[in-house]
C-alpha positions in Angstrom: -11.4 -31.3 16.2 -14.7 -29.9 17.1 -17.0 -28.7 14.4 -20.7 -27.8 13.8 -22.4 -28.6 10.6 -25.9 -29.1 9.3 -26.6 -32.7 8.1 -29.7 -33.9 6.4 -31.7 -36.8 7.7 -30.4 -39.0 4.9 -26.9 -38.7 6.2 -28.1 -39.4 9.7 -29.7 -42.6 8.6 -26.5 -43.6 6.8 -24.5 -42.8 10.0 -26.9 -44.8 12.2 -26.4 -47.9 10.1 -23.1 -48.5 11.8 -24.8 -48.6 15.2 -28.4 -49.8 14.5 -27.6 -53.1 12.8 -30.7 -55.2 12.2 -33.9 -54.0 13.8 -35.1 -57.5 13.7 -32.6 -58.7 16.3 -34.1 -59.8 19.7 -34.3 -57.1 22.3 -32.0 -58.8 24.7 -29.3 -56.4 25.5 -26.5 -56.6 28.0 -26.3 -53.9 30.5 -22.6 -52.8 30.7 -22.8 -49.5 32.6 -19.9 -50.0 34.9 -16.8 -52.2 35.4 -17.1 -52.2 39.1 -13.6 -53.3 39.9 -12.5 -50.0 38.4 -15.2 -47.9 40.0 -14.5 -48.4 43.7 -11.3 -48.3 45.7 -10.4 -52.0 45.9 -9.3 -52.0 49.5 -12.5 -50.2 50.7 -14.8 -52.4 48.6 -13.2 -55.6 49.8 -13.7 -54.6 53.4 -17.3 -53.5 52.9 -18.2 -56.8 51.3 -17.0 -58.7 54.3 -20.0 -57.3 56.1 -23.6 -58.5 55.9 -26.1 -55.7 56.2 -29.5 -57.4 56.6 -31.4 -54.6 58.3 -31.5 -50.9 58.5 -29.7 -51.1 61.8 -26.6 -52.9 60.4 -26.7 -51.4 56.9 -23.5 -51.3 54.9 -22.5 -47.6 54.5 -21.7 -46.6 50.9 -20.3 -43.2 51.9 -16.7 -44.4 52.0 -17.1 -45.6 48.4 -18.5 -42.4 46.8 -16.4 -40.9 44.1 -17.0 -37.3 43.1 -17.5 -37.1 39.3 -16.4 -33.5 38.9 -13.2 -33.8 41.0 -14.4 -31.5 43.7 -13.7 -32.1 47.3 -15.8 -29.3 48.7 -18.1 -31.0 51.3 -20.3 -27.9 51.6 -21.7 -28.0 48.1 -23.8 -30.8 46.5 -21.6 -32.8 44.1 -22.3 -35.4 41.5 -20.9 -38.7 42.8 -21.3 -42.5 42.6 -20.6 -45.6 44.6 -20.6 -49.2 43.3 -20.5 -52.6 44.9 -20.9 -56.2 43.9 -22.7 -58.8 46.0 -24.9 -61.9 46.1 -28.4 -62.4 47.3 -28.3 -65.6 49.4 -31.4 -67.8 48.9 -33.0 -69.6 51.9 -32.1 -73.2 51.8 -34.8 -75.8 52.0 -34.5 -78.9 54.1 -35.1 -82.2 52.3 -38.6 -83.5 52.6 -39.4 -87.1 53.6 -41.5 -89.4 51.5 -44.9 -89.8 53.1 -46.8 -93.1 52.7 -49.2 -94.1 51.4 -48.1 -92.8 48.0 -48.3 -96.0 46.1 -50.7 -94.9 43.3 -51.3 -91.9 41.1 -54.5 -91.2 43.0 -52.6 -91.1 46.3 -49.5 -89.4 45.0 -47.6 -87.2 47.5 -48.2 -83.6 46.4 -45.1 -81.4 46.2 -46.8 -78.1 45.5 -47.0 -77.1 49.1 -43.3 -77.8 49.8 -40.5 -75.2 49.7 -38.6 -74.9 46.5 -35.1 -73.3 46.7 -32.4 -71.7 44.6 -29.7 -72.4 47.1 -26.5 -73.9 45.6 -26.4 -77.7 45.7 -23.6 -79.6 44.1 -25.9 -82.6 43.5 -28.4 -80.6 41.5 -27.7 -79.2 38.0 -28.5 -75.4 37.6 -29.4 -75.3 41.3 -29.0 -71.5 41.5 -31.2 -70.8 38.5 -34.0 -73.4 38.5 -36.2 -73.9 41.7 -35.7 -77.3 43.2 -36.5 -79.5 46.2 -35.1 -82.8 47.5 -37.1 -85.9 48.5 -35.6 -88.6 50.8 -37.4 -91.8 49.7 -37.5 -95.3 51.4 -38.7 -98.5 49.7 -41.5 -100.5 51.3 -42.3 -102.9 48.5 -44.7 -100.4 46.8 -44.2 -97.9 44.0 -43.7 -94.3 45.0 -45.7 -91.5 43.2 -45.3 -87.7 43.6 -47.5 -85.1 42.0 -46.7 -81.5 41.1 -48.0 -78.6 39.1 -46.3 -77.1 36.0 -46.9 -73.4 35.8 -46.4 -72.7 32.1 -46.3 -74.4 28.8 -42.7 -74.8 27.8 -41.4 -75.2 31.4 -38.8 -77.9 31.8 -38.5 -80.4 34.6 -35.5 -82.5 35.7 -36.0 -85.6 38.0 -32.7 -87.0 39.2 -32.2 -90.1 41.4 -29.1 -89.8 43.6 -27.6 -92.3 46.1 -29.9 -95.1 44.8 -27.2 -97.5 43.7 -24.4 -97.0 46.2 -23.2 -100.6 46.2 -24.1 -100.9 49.9 -27.2 -101.5 52.0 -30.3 -100.1 50.5 -29.0 -100.1 46.9 -31.3 -100.6 44.0 -31.5 -99.9 40.2 -34.1 -97.2 39.8 -36.5 -96.5 37.0 -38.5 -93.2 36.6 -42.0 -92.8 35.0 -43.6 -89.4 34.0 -47.4 -89.2 33.6 -49.8 -86.4 32.8 -53.0 -85.8 34.7 -54.9 -88.4 32.6 -52.4 -91.2 33.3 -50.7 -91.1 29.9 -47.1 -92.1 30.2 -45.0 -89.3 28.8 -41.5 -90.7 29.3 -39.8 -93.7 31.0 -36.1 -93.5 31.8 -33.8 -96.2 33.1 -30.2 -95.3 34.0 -28.1 -92.2 33.2 -24.6 -91.0 32.8 -22.7 -90.5 36.0 -22.3 -86.7 36.6 -25.3 -85.8 34.5 -27.5 -83.6 36.7 -24.8 -82.7 39.2 -23.0 -84.8 41.7 -24.6 -87.4 43.9 -24.6 -90.5 41.7 -21.7 -92.9 41.7 -23.5 -95.4 39.5 -25.2 -95.2 36.0 -28.1 -97.2 37.5 -29.3 -94.0 39.1 -32.0 -92.6 36.7 -32.3 -89.1 35.4 -35.3 -87.8 33.4 -35.7 -84.4 31.7 -38.8 -83.2 30.0 -40.2 -80.0 28.5 -44.0 -79.8 29.2 -46.4 -78.9 26.4 -48.9 -77.4 28.8 -49.5 -76.2 32.3 -51.2 -78.6 34.7 -50.8 -81.5 37.1 -48.2 -84.2 36.5 -46.9 -87.2 38.3 -43.4 -88.7 38.7 -43.2 -92.3 39.7 -40.3 -94.4 41.1 -39.8 -98.0 40.4 -36.9 -100.4 40.1 -35.4 -102.4 37.2 -38.1 -104.7 35.7 -41.0 -102.2 36.2 -43.1 -100.8 33.4 -46.4 -99.0 32.7 -49.4 -101.3 32.4 -51.2 -99.0 29.9 -53.7 -97.6 32.5 -51.3 -95.1 34.1 -50.0 -97.5 36.8 -46.5 -98.9 37.3 -46.3 -102.7 37.6 -43.4 -105.1 38.0 -40.6 -104.4 40.5 -41.1 -101.6 43.1 -38.3 -100.3 45.2 -37.6 -103.1 47.6 -38.1 -102.8 51.4 -35.1 -101.1 52.9 -34.0 -99.4 49.7 -33.2 -95.7 50.0 -32.9 -93.0 47.4 -32.8 -89.2 47.0 -35.1 -87.7 44.3 -34.0 -84.2 43.1 -37.0 -82.4 41.5 -36.2 -79.2 39.6 -39.1 -77.3 37.9 -38.9 -74.1 35.9 -41.6 -71.6 36.8 -41.8 -72.6 40.5 -41.5 -69.8 43.1 -38.4 -70.2 45.2 -38.1 -69.2 48.8 -37.2 -65.5 49.2 -33.6 -64.7 49.7 -32.3 -62.7 52.6 -31.9 -59.0 51.7 -28.7 -56.9 51.8 -29.1 -53.3 53.0 -26.8 -50.4 52.0 -27.0 -46.8 53.4 -26.1 -43.4 52.0 -26.9 -39.7 52.7 -29.0 -37.2 50.7 -29.6 -33.6 51.3 -33.1 -32.3 50.6 -33.4 -31.6 46.9 -30.6 -34.0 45.9 -31.4 -36.8 43.6 -30.5 -40.5 43.7 -30.4 -43.0 40.9 -30.0 -46.7 41.8 -29.3 -49.4 39.2 -28.9 -53.1 39.9 -28.2 -56.0 37.6 -27.9 -59.8 38.1 -25.7 -62.3 36.4 -27.8 -64.4 34.1 -27.3 -68.2 33.5 -25.4 -67.2 30.3 -23.0 -65.1 32.4 -24.3 -61.7 31.2 -25.3 -58.8 33.5 -29.0 -58.2 33.0 -31.8 -56.4 34.8 -34.9 -58.1 36.1 -33.5 -60.7 38.5 -32.8 -58.4 41.5 -35.4 -56.5 43.5 -34.4 -53.1 44.8 -36.2 -50.8 47.2 -35.1 -47.3 48.3 -36.2 -46.6 51.9 -36.1 -43.5 54.0 -34.8 -43.3 57.6 -38.1 -44.6 59.0 -38.0 -47.6 56.8 -40.7 -46.4 54.4 -40.3 -47.5 50.8 -40.0 -44.3 48.7 -39.1 -45.8 45.4 -38.5 -49.3 43.9 -37.3 -51.0 40.7 -34.1 -52.5 39.4 -33.4 -49.2 37.6 -34.6 -46.5 39.8 -34.0 -43.1 38.3 -34.0 -39.6 39.8 -35.5 -40.0 43.2 -35.4 -36.4 44.7 -35.1 -36.4 48.5 -37.8 -34.3 50.3 -35.8 -34.3 53.5 -32.2 -34.5 54.5 -31.1 -37.7 56.1 -29.9 -41.3 55.6 -31.5 -43.4 52.9 -31.3 -47.2 52.5 -31.1 -49.5 49.4 -32.5 -52.9 50.1 -31.4 -55.5 47.6 -33.0 -59.0 47.3 -33.4 -61.7 44.7 -33.4 -65.4 44.1 -29.8 -66.3 44.8 -28.2 -64.0 42.2 -24.8 -62.4 41.9 -25.5 -58.7 41.4 -23.8 -55.4 40.9 -25.2 -52.2 42.3 -24.5 -48.5 41.4 -25.9 -45.6 43.5 -25.4 -42.2 41.9 -26.0 -39.0 43.8 -27.1 -36.0 41.8 -26.2 -38.0 38.6 -27.8 -40.4 36.2 -26.5 -43.9 35.2 -26.3 -45.1 31.6 -28.9 -48.0 31.3 -29.3 -50.1 28.2 -30.8 -50.3 25.7 -29.9 -46.7 24.6 -28.0 -47.6 21.5 -29.7 -45.3 19.0 -31.7 -42.1 18.7 -35.1 -43.9 19.1 -34.0 -45.5 22.4 -32.1 -42.5 23.7 -32.1 -42.1 27.5 -33.4 -38.9 29.0 -31.0 -37.5 31.5 -32.7 -37.3 34.9 -30.9 -35.9 37.9 -30.6 -32.8 40.0 -28.6 -30.2 38.2 -25.5 -29.5 40.3 -22.2 -27.8 39.7 -23.9 -26.1 36.7 -24.8 -29.2 34.8 -26.3 -32.7 34.4 -24.1 -35.7 35.0 -24.1 -39.3 33.8 -22.0 -42.3 34.7 -21.7 -44.5 31.5 -19.9 -47.4 30.0 -19.1 -48.5 26.4 -18.3 -52.1 25.9 -18.6 -54.6 23.1 -19.9 -57.1 25.6 -23.1 -55.1 26.1 -24.4 -56.9 23.0 -25.6 -60.4 23.6 -24.9 -61.6 20.1 -28.3 -63.3 20.0 -30.3 -63.2 16.8 -33.5 -64.9 15.7 -33.6 -67.1 12.7 -35.4 -65.3 9.8 -37.2 -67.2 7.1 -37.0 -67.9 4.3 -33.4 -69.1 4.7 -34.0 -72.5 3.1 -31.4 -72.4 0.4 -27.8 -71.3 0.0 -29.0 -68.4 -2.1 -31.5 -67.3 0.6 -29.1 -67.8 3.5 -29.6 -65.5 6.4 -26.6 -63.1 6.5 -25.1 -63.3 10.0 -22.7 -60.4 9.2 -25.7 -58.1 9.8 -26.1 -59.3 13.4 -24.5 -57.7 16.4 -21.4 -59.9 16.9 -20.3 -59.9 20.5 -17.5 -60.6 22.9 -19.8 -61.0 25.9 -19.0 -63.7 28.4 -21.2 -66.8 27.7 -20.5 -70.1 29.5 -22.1 -71.9 26.6 -19.5 -70.7 24.1 -15.8 -71.5 24.3 -13.5 -68.4 24.3 -16.5 -66.2 24.2 -14.6 -63.1 25.5 -11.8 -63.4 22.9 -13.5 -64.8 19.8 -16.4 -62.8 18.2 -19.6 -64.8 18.2 -23.3 -64.7 17.4 -26.0 -67.1 18.6 -28.9 -68.0 16.3 -32.2 -69.0 17.9 -33.5 -71.5 15.3 -36.9 -73.0 14.9 -37.8 -75.8 12.5 -40.5 -75.4 9.8 -39.9 -78.4 7.6 -37.1 -76.7 5.6 -33.3 -76.7 6.0 -31.8 -73.6 7.6 -28.8 -71.8 5.9 -26.7 -69.0 7.4 -23.9 -67.0 5.6 -21.0 -65.2 7.2 -17.7 -63.6 6.2 -14.2 -64.8 7.1 -11.6 -62.1 7.1 -8.3 -64.0 6.9 -6.8 -67.2 5.7 -6.1 -69.3 8.8 -9.0 -67.9 10.8 -10.8 -70.6 12.8 -14.6 -71.0 12.9 -16.6 -72.9 15.6 -20.2 -74.0 15.0 -21.9 -75.5 18.0 -25.5 -76.6 18.4 -27.0 -76.3 21.9 -30.4 -77.2 23.4 -31.3 -79.3 20.4 -31.2 -82.8 21.7 -33.2 -82.8 24.9 -34.1 -86.5 25.7 -37.1 -86.6 23.3 -38.8 -83.6 25.0 -40.8 -80.9 23.1 -38.7 -79.4 20.3 -36.1 -82.2 20.4 -33.9 -82.4 17.3 -31.0 -84.7 16.4 -29.0 -82.1 14.4 -26.5 -82.3 11.6 -24.6 -79.3 10.3 -22.9 -78.7 6.9 -20.2 -76.1 6.1 -20.0 -74.8 2.5 -17.8 -72.3 0.6 -19.3 -69.6 -1.7 -19.2 -72.0 -4.6 -21.3 -74.6 -2.9 -18.4 -77.0 -2.1 -18.9 -79.0 1.0 -16.0 -78.4 3.4 -17.1 -80.2 6.5 -20.0 -81.8 8.2 -20.8 -82.9 11.8 -23.5 -85.1 13.3 -23.1 -85.8 17.0 -20.6 -84.6 19.5 -19.5 -84.9 23.1 -21.5 -82.8 25.5 -18.3 -81.4 27.0 -17.1 -79.6 23.9 -18.0 -76.1 22.9 -18.8 -74.9 26.4 -22.0 -75.7 28.2 -25.5 -75.8 26.8 -25.7 -79.4 25.4 -27.3 -82.1 27.5 -27.2 -84.6 24.7 -24.6 -86.1 22.3 -27.1 -85.5 19.5 -26.1 -81.8 19.4 -23.6 -81.2 16.6 -20.2 -79.5 16.9 -17.8 -78.5 14.1 -14.5 -76.6 14.1 -12.8 -75.6 10.9 -9.7 -73.6 9.8 -10.4 -71.6 6.7 -7.9 -71.6 3.9 -9.0 -68.3 2.4 -11.1 -65.2 3.3 -14.5 -65.0 1.8 -18.2 -65.8 2.3 -19.2 -69.2 3.7 -22.5 -70.9 4.6 -23.4 -73.1 7.6 -26.5 -75.2 7.2 -28.6 -77.1 9.8 -30.5 -80.3 9.1 -31.8 -83.3 11.1 -30.4 -86.8 11.1 -30.3 -88.3 8.5 -29.4 -85.6 6.0 -26.6 -85.3 3.4 -25.1 -83.0 0.9 -26.3 -83.1 -2.7 -24.0 -81.0 -4.8 -24.2 -77.8 -2.6 -27.6 -78.4 -1.1 -28.7 -80.4 2.0 -31.2 -83.1 1.3 -32.9 -85.7 3.6 -34.6 -84.7 6.9 -35.0 -81.0 7.6 -35.8 -79.6 11.1 -39.4 -80.5 11.8 -42.0 -77.8 12.6 -41.7 -77.1 16.3 -38.0 -78.2 16.6 -35.8 -75.7 18.4 -32.0 -75.2 18.6 -29.4 -72.6 19.3 -26.5 -72.4 16.8 -23.4 -70.6 18.2 -21.1 -69.3 15.4 -17.7 -68.1 16.5 -15.3 -66.7 13.9 -11.8 -65.4 14.7 -11.2 -61.7 13.8 -14.9 -61.1 12.8 -15.9 -57.5 13.3 -17.9 -56.9 16.5 -20.7 -54.5 17.0 -19.6 -50.9 17.8 -21.3 -49.8 21.1 -22.8 -46.4 21.5 -24.8 -44.6 24.2 -27.5 -42.1 23.3 -29.0 -39.5 25.7 -31.5 -36.7 25.3 -31.8 -33.3 26.9 -33.9 -30.3 26.3 -32.1 -27.1 25.4 -33.7 -23.7 24.9 -33.2 -21.5 21.9 -30.2 -19.2 22.2 -28.6 -21.5 24.8 -25.1 -22.8 24.7 -24.8 -26.6 25.1 -21.5 -27.5 26.6 -20.6 -31.2 26.8 -17.6 -32.9 28.3 -16.5 -36.4 28.9 -13.9 -37.5 31.5 -12.3 -40.8 32.2 -12.9 -43.1 35.1 -9.7 -44.5 36.7 -8.6 -47.6 34.9 -10.9 -47.0 31.9 -9.4 -47.5 28.4 -12.1 -45.5 26.6 -11.1 -42.7 24.2 -14.5 -41.0 24.0 -16.0 -39.1 21.1 -19.3 -37.1 21.2 -21.8 -36.3 18.5 -24.8 -33.9 18.9 -28.1 -34.1 16.9 -30.9 -31.6 16.8 -34.6 -32.5 17.4 -35.0 -33.4 13.7 -32.1 -35.9 13.9 -29.6 -33.7 12.0 -26.0 -34.0 13.1 -25.0 -30.5 14.3 -21.8 -31.0 16.3 -19.0 -33.5 16.8 -15.9 -33.5 19.0 -13.0 -35.8 19.5 -10.1 -35.1 21.8 -10.6 -31.4 22.4 -10.4 -31.8 26.2 -7.3 -30.8 28.0 -6.1 -34.4 28.3 -6.1 -34.8 24.5 -8.3 -37.9 24.7 -11.7 -36.8 26.1 -14.3 -34.8 24.3 -15.2 -31.1 24.9 -17.9 -29.6 22.8 -19.7 -26.3 22.8 -22.7 -25.7 20.6 -24.8 -22.5 20.4 -28.5 -23.3 19.7 -29.9 -20.7 17.2 -33.0 -18.7 17.8 -36.1 -20.7 17.1 -34.2 -24.0 17.2 -34.6 -25.0 20.8 -36.1 -28.4 21.8 -34.8 -31.9 22.4 -31.2 -32.5 21.5 -29.6 -35.9 21.3 -26.1 -36.7 22.5 -24.2 -39.8 21.3 -21.1 -41.1 23.1 -19.0 -43.5 21.0 -15.4 -44.6 21.0 -13.1 -42.3 19.1 -12.6 -43.3 15.4 -9.1 -41.8 15.6 -8.0 -44.4 18.1 -7.8 -47.2 15.6 -9.3 -50.3 17.2 -12.3 -49.5 19.2 -11.6 -48.5 22.8 -14.1 -49.2 25.6 -14.6 -48.6 29.3 -16.3 -46.3 31.8 -16.8 -42.6 31.3 -18.4 -39.5 33.0 -20.6 -37.3 30.8 -21.4 -33.7 31.9 -24.0 -31.6 30.1 -24.3 -27.8 30.7 -26.9 -25.4 29.4 -25.7 -21.8 29.4 -27.9 -18.8 28.6 -26.7 -16.6 25.8 -29.6 -14.0 25.9 -32.1 -13.2 23.2 -30.2 -10.4 21.4 -32.1 -7.5 23.0 -30.4 -4.4 24.5 -31.3 -5.6 28.0 -29.4 -8.8 27.5 -26.1 -7.1 26.8 -23.6 -7.7 29.6 -20.1 -6.3 29.1 -18.8 -8.5 31.9 -20.4 -11.8 30.6 -18.1 -13.6 28.2 -21.1 -15.7 27.1 -23.2 -12.8 26.1 -22.3 -12.8 22.4 -24.9 -10.5 21.1 -24.6 -6.8 20.7 -27.2 -4.5 19.1 -25.9 -2.1 16.4 -28.0 0.4 14.4 -25.2 1.9 12.4 -23.4 -0.6 10.4 -21.0 2.0 9.1 -19.9 3.0 12.6 -19.4 -0.7 13.4 -17.3 -1.0 10.2 -15.1 1.9 11.2 -14.2 0.1 14.4 -13.2 -3.1 12.7 -9.5 -4.0 12.6 -9.8 -6.6 10.0 -8.3 -4.6 7.1 -11.4 -5.6 5.1 -12.6 -4.2 1.9 -15.5 -1.8 1.8 -18.5 -3.0 3.7 -21.8 -3.7 2.0 -24.6 -1.2 1.7 -26.0 0.1 5.0 -29.4 -1.1 6.0 -31.9 0.9 8.0 -33.0 -2.2 10.0 -30.9 -3.2 13.0 -28.4 -6.0 12.5 -27.4 -8.5 15.1 -23.7 -9.0 15.4 -22.0 -12.0 16.9 -19.4 -10.6 19.2 -16.0 -12.3 19.2 -15.5 -14.6 22.2 -12.0 -13.9 23.5 -11.5 -17.6 24.2 -11.9 -18.4 20.5 -8.4 -17.6 19.3 -8.7 -18.5 15.7 -12.5 -18.4 15.1 -14.7 -15.8 13.5 -18.5 -15.9 13.8 -21.2 -14.7 11.5 -24.8 -13.9 12.0 -27.3 -12.9 9.4 -30.5 -11.0 8.8 -32.8 -10.3 5.8 -35.3 -7.5 5.4 -34.9 -6.4 9.0 -35.7 -9.9 10.4 -33.2 -11.9 12.4 -32.6 -15.1 10.4 -30.1 -17.0 12.5 -27.7 -19.5 10.9 -26.1 -22.3 12.8 -23.9 -20.7 15.4 -20.9 -21.9 17.2 -17.6 -22.9 15.7 -19.1 -24.8 12.8 -19.5 -21.5 10.8 -16.0 -20.3 11.7 -14.1 -18.5 8.9 -10.4 -18.4 9.4 -9.4 -15.2 7.6 -12.3 -12.8 6.8 -11.9 -10.7 3.6 -14.7 -8.3 4.4 -17.0 -7.3 7.2 -20.2 -7.8 5.2 -20.8 -11.0 3.2 -23.8 -12.3 1.3 -24.6 -16.0 1.5 -27.8 -17.5 0.0 -29.5 -14.1 -0.1 -28.6 -13.4 3.6 -26.7 -10.4 4.7 -23.9 -11.3 7.2 -21.8 -9.1 9.4 -18.5 -10.5 10.6 -17.0 -9.9 14.0 -13.3 -9.6 14.8 -11.2 -12.8 14.9 
């Protein structure tokens, strides 16, 4: 039911607690504005994606994909509409580079900075589509081989992987890798590796792999030797070099390097002069989430001039009628693209009043339009460790975090089991985290990722300890196989623990470093050192997940009617509910299920005189639907003028003109058919009367004045009185005149 009511800011704050959980959480938010497989006709979309529009001349037309948001099919009138596609930016592949002699010392190292790094997929290179890489084809000549390169940023990681060194045939040798800084200090030496580590390419553990996280930017050198070689203490390799005739492939992957530009994909659509376009693009991150920032988008006119750019391009208004082009590029990323015509697109984060999104689009069909999505997967579930959490009593409460069902390749069953990921940092104390289990038999999974990293910066050999609320140790874990718990671990030193809880209640998971142990409910031994880093994934069956909400803002004038509707997108499971707040943050109107379909929202709120300004609209899943629903929705916002109450405003034919001027209250009373008791004393000042709206079958409206001044109360259906007992009532010192019901 729809209602209007005044709510103080205190109640607003209490209401927001459900949706603004933990301001300290990291700002990483998933964008979940559209489930594209539902937004576009599947057969048309599939056909369009078979094409490859790489220029304006062969652009892929989006016109067959546009869906009108108001259901209209009138081609002569501007309509709110959207089109959506998924695609992939294809990176330029880089050919392998040949070793160039002489490169047999650090001083004569072959420099790799001028070579082309790529993000093209390569099965022989781990994370090939996310970390820039190049491939060197090396040949032994009885000397050591050195290659120099620049690290762009402190904290960047590098991976150096020998493939096809020991093949068992001609040219085989047992490689050893050496990493040096610019001063010749040996940072790391690695001999051998696990087959399959770093991608395919190696059939023998004698092929070396070295990973390192760099403390600082600068020049570094990677050297290649063979078994029996070592550093002589002066920054040179001595011993056994790759023998003459030996061959190897050295894969070099460096974070922070600029990869070759990808080929662009071009889409076209039409705009009339004065129509608006909103373009939003997101790329799939390494963790599997859709996020902005990895795809470049340009909007071009018919002449190829860039008229707007950005991965979230809002409200471009066409100055001329014609065909416009969306150019999508990026570093080998899967992307999804939404183009809205005369409509806006919900873009995260807009999950509370403070981050509310201003609706920007050309007003068509009498209103503003937004394409939105509510999904529990829009929360990343990532939270930062908060000190001090160095005891069970001071454990950081993970129940306050935004638990998620977002897809994450580093977490098993991430889309079906609620999870949260803690970004932990050592400070010389143990780290404790508490959480709640809802049911006996629920299973919890605790998985450390990115802790053990081959002795690089931040390396930690973790141990984890699980306690009940009484401090009893339930389980502990030291090492694990890298294959369990999803991706993320490159070392067996990362801990993994799975436990089935015998009872609901509060539990604590603690993180220490090898060797630590339990001491009667406390962890003792070696805590994580200062500078150590790890990610702790906590997955608990049946844990509550964060409730998604979308907030928008729109300016509404005094004495205007704000009409808000939601409608469903085909295939969406969302049962939407709408709340409206005034500029002070007071909740003034709510609707759930008043639309004709019995599921969507329809809300009408009349802004009182003197109360115009910014109003906030919150879209949430209906609380009457039981378990939270989610999916795509269309939001329409209309602003209708009601007049200012003067004689000139009266329009007998306008059902929205609800004000009539009356100077004789007694005459007005004689015309009433309410069967009321005697009206109150007649006033000489004029009284505004809210005329009954014929569409409001059961509602009566009141409007008040005091000492001849109009003192409006909250209008709309919120002040409805089912059965009036009198025409004139007094409330809080105000004189009210009732209309017919």
